[in-house]
C-alpha positions as CSV (number, residue, x, y, z in Angstrom):
1,G,-7.4,104.1,220.4
2,L,-8.6,101.1,222.4
3,F,-5.2,100.4,224.0
4,K,-4.8,104.1,224.7
5,D,-8.2,104.2,226.4
6,L,-7.4,101.2,228.6
7,S,-4.1,102.9,229.5
8,V,-5.6,106.2,230.4
9,N,-9.0,105.2,231.9
10,G,-8.1,101.9,233.4
11,P,-9.7,98.4,233.3
12,A,-13.1,98.0,231.6
13,T,-15.7,95.4,230.7
14,S,-16.8,95.2,227.1
15,I,-19.8,97.4,227.8
16,E,-17.7,100.0,229.5
17,L,-15.0,100.1,226.8
18,A,-17.7,100.4,224.1
19,A,-19.3,103.3,225.9
20,R,-15.9,105.1,226.5
21,T,-14.7,104.7,222.9
22,G,-17.9,104.8,220.9
23,I,-17.7,101.3,219.4
24,V,-20.2,98.4,219.2
25,V,-20.3,96.2,222.4
26,R,-20.2,92.9,220.5
27,Y,-17.1,93.8,218.7
28,A,-15.5,95.2,221.9
29,L,-16.1,91.9,223.6
30,E,-14.6,89.9,220.8
31,W,-11.5,92.1,220.5
32,L,-11.0,92.1,224.3
33,S,-11.2,88.4,224.4
34,Q,-8.8,87.9,221.6
35,M,-6.3,90.3,223.2
36,A,-6.6,88.5,226.5
37,C,-6.0,85.1,224.8
38,A,-2.9,86.6,223.1
39,E,-1.8,87.9,226.6
40,Y,-1.7,91.5,225.5
41,L,-4.5,92.2,228.1
42,L,-5.2,90.7,231.6
43,Y,-8.7,89.4,232.3
44,D,-10.3,89.3,235.8
45,P,-13.2,86.8,235.7
46,T,-14.6,88.2,239.1
47,D,-15.7,91.4,237.5
48,Q,-15.2,90.6,233.8
49,R,-12.9,93.5,233.3
50,F,-9.9,93.7,231.0
51,S,-6.7,95.7,231.9
52,L,-3.6,96.7,230.0
53,P,-0.4,96.0,232.0
54,A,1.9,99.0,232.4
55,T,4.8,97.2,230.6
56,H,2.5,96.6,227.6
57,A,1.2,100.2,227.6
58,A,4.6,101.5,226.8
59,I,4.6,99.6,223.6
60,L,0.9,99.7,222.7
61,A,-0.5,102.9,224.0
62,Q,2.1,105.6,224.8
63,E,2.3,107.6,221.6
64,G,5.7,109.1,221.0
65,G,7.4,107.0,223.7
66,P,10.7,105.3,223.1
67,G,9.1,101.8,222.9
68,F,5.8,102.6,221.2
69,L,5.1,100.4,218.2
70,G,1.9,101.8,216.9
71,G,3.6,103.4,214.0
72,L,5.2,100.1,213.0
73,Y,1.8,98.4,213.0
74,Q,0.3,101.3,210.9
75,N,3.3,100.8,208.6
76,F,2.7,97.1,208.0
77,Q,-1.1,97.5,207.8
78,S,-0.8,100.1,205.0
79,I,1.3,97.6,203.1
80,E,-1.4,95.0,203.3
81,D,-3.9,97.6,202.0
82,G,-1.8,99.1,199.3
83,V,1.0,97.0,197.8
84,F,0.5,93.4,198.8
85,S,-0.8,92.3,195.4
86,K,2.2,94.0,193.8
87,L,4.5,92.2,196.1
88,L,3.0,88.8,195.1
89,R,3.6,89.8,191.4
90,A,7.2,90.7,192.2
91,F,7.7,87.3,193.9
92,R,6.6,85.6,190.7
93,D,8.0,87.9,188.0
94,G,10.8,89.7,189.6
95,G,11.2,93.5,189.8
96,G,10.2,95.5,192.8
97,I,7.9,98.3,194.2
98,S,9.0,101.9,194.0
99,Y,8.5,104.4,196.9
100,S,5.7,106.2,195.1
101,E,3.6,103.0,195.2
102,Y,3.4,103.0,199.0
103,N,0.5,105.1,200.3
104,A,0.5,108.1,202.7
105,D,-0.4,105.8,205.6
106,F,2.8,103.9,205.1
107,W,4.9,107.1,205.4
108,D,2.9,108.3,208.4
109,G,3.5,105.1,210.2
110,L,7.2,105.1,209.4
111,D,7.6,108.6,210.7
112,R,5.7,107.8,213.9
113,Y,7.8,104.7,214.5
114,T,11.3,106.0,213.8
115,M,10.9,109.5,215.3
116,G,9.2,108.2,218.4
117,G,12.4,106.5,219.4
118,L,14.8,109.1,218.2
119,K,13.1,111.9,220.2
120,H,14.3,110.0,223.3
121,T,17.7,108.8,222.2
122,L,19.4,111.0,219.6
123,I,20.3,114.0,221.8
124,Q,20.1,112.2,225.1
125,Q,22.0,109.0,224.4
126,Y,23.6,108.8,221.0
127,L,25.5,112.1,220.8
128,P,26.9,112.0,224.3
129,A,28.5,108.7,223.3
130,M,30.2,110.5,220.4
131,P,32.0,113.4,222.0
132,D,33.7,114.7,218.8
133,V,30.5,114.8,216.9
134,Q,28.7,116.6,219.8
135,A,31.6,119.1,220.1
136,A,31.5,119.8,216.4
137,L,27.7,120.5,216.5
138,E,28.1,122.7,219.6
139,L,30.8,124.8,217.9
140,G,28.9,125.1,214.7
141,A,29.2,122.5,212.0
142,K,27.9,122.1,208.5
143,V,25.7,119.0,208.7
144,A,23.8,116.9,206.2
145,D,21.2,114.1,206.7
146,V,21.2,111.8,203.7
147,G,17.9,110.0,203.3
148,C,16.3,112.5,205.7
149,G,12.7,111.4,205.2
150,R,10.3,114.0,206.6
151,G,13.2,115.8,208.3
152,G,12.7,114.8,211.9
153,I,16.4,114.2,212.8
154,L,17.5,117.6,211.6
155,L,14.6,119.2,213.5
156,L,15.9,117.7,216.7
157,L,19.5,118.7,215.9
158,A,18.7,122.2,214.9
159,E,16.8,122.8,218.1
160,A,19.7,121.5,220.2
161,F,22.6,123.0,218.3
162,Q,21.7,126.4,217.0
163,R,25.2,127.3,215.8
164,S,25.2,124.6,213.2
165,R,23.6,124.6,209.8
166,F,21.8,121.7,208.3
167,V,20.7,120.3,204.9
168,G,18.6,117.2,204.4
169,Y,18.5,115.2,201.2
170,D,15.9,112.7,200.1
171,A,15.2,111.0,196.8
172,F,11.4,110.9,197.4
173,A,9.9,114.3,196.6
174,P,6.8,114.1,199.0
175,N,9.1,113.6,201.9
176,I,10.9,116.8,201.1
177,T,7.7,118.7,200.8
178,R,6.6,117.5,204.3
179,A,10.1,118.1,205.7
180,K,10.0,121.8,204.5
181,A,6.5,122.2,206.0
182,N,7.8,120.8,209.3
183,A,10.8,123.1,209.4
184,Q,8.5,126.1,208.6
185,A,6.1,125.1,211.4
186,A,9.1,124.8,213.8
187,G,10.4,128.2,212.9
188,I,13.9,127.0,212.0
189,T,14.2,127.6,208.3
190,D,17.0,130.0,208.9
191,R,19.3,127.1,209.7
192,V,17.7,124.1,208.1
193,N,17.0,123.4,204.4
194,Y,15.7,120.3,202.6
195,V,16.6,119.3,199.0
196,H,15.0,116.8,196.7
197,H,18.1,114.9,195.5
198,N,19.3,111.3,195.0
199,A,22.5,111.1,196.9
200,T,23.8,108.2,194.8
201,M,24.5,110.9,192.1
202,G,26.8,112.7,194.5
203,L,26.3,115.6,197.0
204,P,26.7,119.2,195.9
205,E,28.6,120.4,199.0
206,K,31.1,119.4,201.6
207,Y,30.1,118.7,205.2
208,D,31.7,118.3,208.6
209,V,29.2,115.7,209.8
210,I,26.8,113.5,207.7
211,F,24.0,111.5,209.3
212,C,22.7,108.5,207.5
213,F,20.0,106.7,209.5
214,D,18.4,103.5,208.2
215,T,19.2,104.6,204.7
216,L,22.4,102.8,203.6
217,H,20.7,99.4,203.0
218,H,18.1,101.2,200.8
219,A,20.8,102.3,198.3
220,T,20.8,100.7,194.9
221,N,24.6,100.7,194.9
222,V,25.7,100.5,198.6
223,P,29.5,100.6,197.9
224,G,29.1,103.6,195.6
225,F,26.8,105.3,198.1
226,M,29.5,105.0,200.8
227,R,32.1,106.5,198.4
228,T,29.7,109.4,197.7
229,I,29.5,110.0,201.5
230,Y,33.2,109.9,201.8
231,E,33.8,112.4,199.0
232,A,31.2,114.7,200.5
233,L,32.9,115.0,203.9
234,N,35.6,117.5,204.7
235,P,39.0,116.1,205.8
236,G,38.5,114.8,209.3
237,G,34.7,114.8,208.8
238,I,32.5,112.1,210.4
239,L,29.7,109.9,209.1
240,V,27.1,108.9,211.8
241,C,25.4,105.9,210.4
242,S,22.6,103.8,211.9
243,E,21.7,100.3,210.8
244,A,19.9,97.4,212.4
245,A,21.8,95.6,215.2
246,C,22.0,92.2,213.6
247,A,24.4,89.3,213.4
248,D,26.4,88.0,210.4
249,T,24.6,84.7,210.1
250,L,21.0,83.8,209.8
251,E,21.1,81.3,212.6
252,E,22.3,84.0,215.0
253,N,19.3,86.2,213.9
254,I,16.6,83.6,214.6
255,G,14.0,85.0,217.0
256,P,11.5,87.9,217.2
257,G,14.0,90.6,216.4
258,G,15.3,88.8,213.3
259,A,11.8,88.0,212.2
260,T,10.8,91.7,212.3
261,L,13.9,92.7,210.3
262,Y,13.2,90.2,207.6
263,A,9.5,91.1,207.5
264,S,10.5,94.7,206.9
265,S,12.9,93.6,204.2
266,I,10.3,91.5,202.4
267,L,7.7,94.3,202.5
268,V,9.8,97.4,201.8
269,C,13.6,97.3,201.7
270,V,14.2,94.6,199.1
271,P,11.3,95.4,196.7
272,Q,12.2,99.1,196.9
273,V,15.8,98.5,195.8
274,L,14.9,95.9,193.2
275,S,12.5,98.4,191.6
276,E,15.7,100.3,190.5
277,G,18.6,97.9,190.7
278,N,19.8,94.3,191.0
279,E,21.5,94.0,194.4
280,A,19.4,94.5,197.6
281,Y,21.2,94.2,201.0
282,G,18.0,94.1,203.0
283,A,17.3,95.3,206.5
284,A,19.6,92.7,208.0
285,G,22.3,93.2,205.4
286,I,24.6,95.8,207.0
287,T,26.2,93.8,209.8
288,F,29.2,95.1,211.7
289,S,31.6,93.2,209.5
290,K,29.9,94.3,206.3
291,M,30.0,97.9,207.6
292,H,33.7,97.6,208.2
293,Q,34.3,96.3,204.7
294,L,32.2,99.0,203.1
295,A,33.8,101.8,205.1
296,V,37.4,100.8,204.5
297,N,36.8,100.1,200.8
298,A,35.3,103.6,200.4
299,G,38.4,105.2,202.0
300,F,37.2,105.7,205.5
301,K,39.1,104.7,208.7
302,D,37.9,101.7,210.6
303,P,34.3,102.4,211.8
304,H,33.7,102.7,215.5
305,L,30.7,100.9,216.9
306,V,29.2,103.4,219.4
307,P,28.7,101.6,222.8
308,L,25.0,101.7,223.6
309,E,22.8,99.6,225.9
310,N,19.7,97.9,224.7
311,S,19.7,99.5,221.3
312,A,17.9,97.8,218.4
313,N,20.3,99.7,216.1
314,N,24.0,99.8,215.7
315,I,25.3,103.4,215.5
316,Y,28.6,103.7,213.7
317,E,31.0,106.7,213.9
318,V,33.1,106.6,210.7
319,R,35.9,109.1,210.2
320,R,37.2,110.3,206.9
């Protein structure tokens, strides 16, 4: 909460920040000094106060904002606390780390990070760029979210499109438990349901629209998973798929964005898949050309890359 305090209450000396947040002054000084040296904070030597620039506040302090990264930090920190030794073992001996081995803090951080952005982009930016999908939702469509996590995407959709009916599938049972509780709290269980089910085994019903956000590269059999989605869509149905906006070659991905993707892959995406299978695509594995190949091979028409500005993800509109 230190960044949040500086954002809300303004610049502070180490003594002032310690008093405002209930921490020890000596630790406050060392932390402020380190953050100033890293250029996260500004330091004014005339009054020895530290301040958080507004551009940095959007990333470090504005919980739920489109640029907030606190959930991602929580995500990575939980991995260090919970599974790092298991990752070292996997590096040496092979194998992977199953979802059940990541602690609750990991899942909390993941939900904070992903939904913080989607609350500001899914309804407001993504769907208007896909008129046919939006029209189907407005008229009343049968919709699935495959790899729904804690159900946040369907909560947003159900609130905005009350004529449609929604089902979320996830292979990790605790996610479904939380998703059902979230739907109950939102009062939308009349049109939203969540099911514990591994979609690689097929889906039990047909749908007009299927959402698949940051899930495809987690599949143990990605081509088979794409075929499952194809078979679960009604004729003319649409898959809306989100994967990282990355290039085809490593050299094109070099930089902070690529480093973050590969860090996620090392810590979660690859070990999760290798705990169950032999071929892991990784967070940077579903490029546009790879998506095109997967879609066509599964029976889909050519995928359409939705035109978006300044998006960290590629959104694909793929028609059956």
